[in-house]
N, CA, C and O atoms as a GROMACS GRO file, in nm:
protein
  120
    1UNK      N    1  -0.582  -0.228   1.844
    1UNK     CA    2  -0.490  -0.149   1.762
    1UNK      C    3  -0.472  -0.217   1.626
    1UNK      O    4  -0.441  -0.335   1.618
    2UNK      N    5  -0.492  -0.140   1.523
    2UNK     CA    6  -0.480  -0.196   1.388
    2UNK      C    7  -0.333  -0.206   1.349
    2UNK      O    8  -0.249  -0.125   1.388
    3UNK      N    9  -0.306  -0.308   1.271
    3UNK     CA   10  -0.171  -0.322   1.217
    3UNK      C   11  -0.162  -0.244   1.086
    3UNK      O   12  -0.264  -0.202   1.031
    4UNK      N   13  -0.042  -0.226   1.038
    4UNK     CA   14  -0.025  -0.154   0.912
    4UNK      C   15  -0.100  -0.225   0.800
    4UNK      O   16  -0.159  -0.160   0.713
    5UNK      N   17  -0.099  -0.359   0.804
    5UNK     CA   18  -0.168  -0.436   0.700
    5UNK      C   19  -0.318  -0.411   0.705
    5UNK      O   20  -0.383  -0.399   0.601
    6UNK      N   21  -0.373  -0.402   0.827
    6UNK     CA   22  -0.516  -0.375   0.841
    6UNK      C   23  -0.552  -0.239   0.782
    6UNK      O   24  -0.653  -0.225   0.714
    7UNK      N   25  -0.469  -0.141   0.809
    7UNK     CA   26  -0.494  -0.006   0.758
    7UNK      C   27  -0.488  -0.004   0.606
    7UNK      O   28  -0.574   0.056   0.541
    8UNK      N   29  -0.386  -0.070   0.550
    8UNK     CA   30  -0.372  -0.072   0.405
    8UNK      C   31  -0.490  -0.143   0.340
    8UNK      O   32  -0.543  -0.097   0.239
    9UNK      N   33  -0.532  -0.256   0.398
    9UNK     CA   34  -0.643  -0.331   0.341
    9UNK      C   35  -0.772  -0.251   0.351
    9UNK      O   36  -0.857  -0.259   0.262
   10UNK      N   37  -0.788  -0.174   0.457
   10UNK     CA   38  -0.909  -0.094   0.473
   10UNK      C   39  -0.915   0.016   0.368
   10UNK      O   40  -1.022   0.069   0.337
   11UNK      N   41  -0.797   0.050   0.312
   11UNK     CA   42  -0.791   0.152   0.208
   11UNK      C   43  -0.792   0.088   0.069
   11UNK      O   44  -0.773   0.156  -0.032
   12UNK      N   45  -0.813  -0.044   0.064
   12UNK     CA   46  -0.818  -0.113  -0.064
   12UNK      C   47  -0.681  -0.149  -0.117
   12UNK      O   48  -0.666  -0.181  -0.235
   13UNK      N   49  -0.580  -0.144  -0.030
   13UNK     CA   50  -0.444  -0.176  -0.072
   13UNK      C   51  -0.406  -0.312  -0.016
   13UNK      O   52  -0.407  -0.333   0.105
   14UNK      N   53  -0.374  -0.404  -0.106
   14UNK     CA   54  -0.334  -0.538  -0.062
   14UNK      C   55  -0.195  -0.570  -0.115
   14UNK      O   56  -0.141  -0.497  -0.198
   15UNK      N   57  -0.138  -0.678  -0.067
   15UNK     CA   58  -0.005  -0.718  -0.111
   15UNK      C   59  -0.004  -0.750  -0.260
   15UNK      O   60   0.102  -0.748  -0.323
   16UNK      N   61  -0.122  -0.779  -0.315
   16UNK     CA   62  -0.129  -0.814  -0.456
   16UNK      C   63  -0.110  -0.692  -0.546
   16UNK      O   64  -0.056  -0.704  -0.656
   17UNK      N   65  -0.153  -0.574  -0.500
   17UNK     CA   66  -0.144  -0.456  -0.586
   17UNK      C   67  -0.058  -0.345  -0.526
   17UNK      O   68  -0.055  -0.233  -0.577
   18UNK      N   69   0.013  -0.376  -0.417
   18UNK     CA   70   0.094  -0.273  -0.352
   18UNK      C   71   0.207  -0.225  -0.443
   18UNK      O   72   0.241  -0.107  -0.443
   19UNK      N   73   0.263  -0.317  -0.521
   19UNK     CA   74   0.373  -0.278  -0.610
   19UNK      C   75   0.323  -0.183  -0.717
   19UNK      O   76   0.389  -0.085  -0.750
   20UNK      N   77   0.205  -0.212  -0.772
   20UNK     CA   78   0.147  -0.123  -0.872
   20UNK      C   79   0.112   0.012  -0.812
   20UNK      O   80   0.123   0.115  -0.878
   21UNK      N   81   0.069   0.010  -0.686
   21UNK     CA   82   0.035   0.134  -0.618
   21UNK      C   83   0.160   0.220  -0.598
   21UNK      O   84   0.156   0.342  -0.615
   22UNK      N   85   0.269   0.156  -0.562
   22UNK     CA   86   0.394   0.228  -0.541
   22UNK      C   87   0.442   0.292  -0.670
   22UNK      O   88   0.488   0.406  -0.672
   23UNK      N   89   0.429   0.217  -0.781
   23UNK     CA   90   0.477   0.270  -0.909
   23UNK      C   91   0.386   0.381  -0.960
   23UNK      O   92   0.433   0.472  -1.027
   24UNK      N   93   0.259   0.375  -0.928
   24UNK     CA   94   0.168   0.479  -0.973
   24UNK      C   95   0.170   0.598  -0.878
   24UNK      O   96   0.118   0.706  -0.908
   25UNK      N   97   0.229   0.576  -0.761
   25UNK     CA   98   0.238   0.682  -0.661
   25UNK      C   99   0.383   0.690  -0.611
   25UNK      O  100   0.411   0.656  -0.497
   26UNK      N  101   0.474   0.736  -0.698
   26UNK     CA  102   0.617   0.735  -0.666
   26UNK      C  103   0.654   0.835  -0.557
   26UNK      O  104   0.712   0.940  -0.585
   27UNK      N  105   0.619   0.802  -0.435
   27UNK     CA  106   0.647   0.892  -0.323
   27UNK      C  107   0.788   0.869  -0.270
   27UNK      O  108   0.856   0.963  -0.229
   28UNK      N  109   0.831   0.741  -0.273
   28UNK     CA  110   0.959   0.708  -0.214
   28UNK      C  111   1.072   0.727  -0.316
   28UNK      O  112   1.058   0.687  -0.431
   29UNK      N  113   1.182   0.787  -0.274
   29UNK     CA  114   1.297   0.805  -0.364
   29UNK      C  115   1.362   0.672  -0.396
   29UNK      O  116   1.359   0.579  -0.316
   30UNK      N  117   1.421   0.663  -0.513
   30UNK     CA  118   1.486   0.538  -0.553
   30UNK      C  119   1.625   0.528  -0.492
   30UNK      O  120   1.696   0.430  -0.514
   0.00000   0.00000   0.00000
């Protein structure tokens, strides 16, 4: 079973750029 981190990394999303991804993809309400 993959962890959430494994899934994100498989999609090219890492902890290094997750913040930039969130800001460029404002899905979550402030």
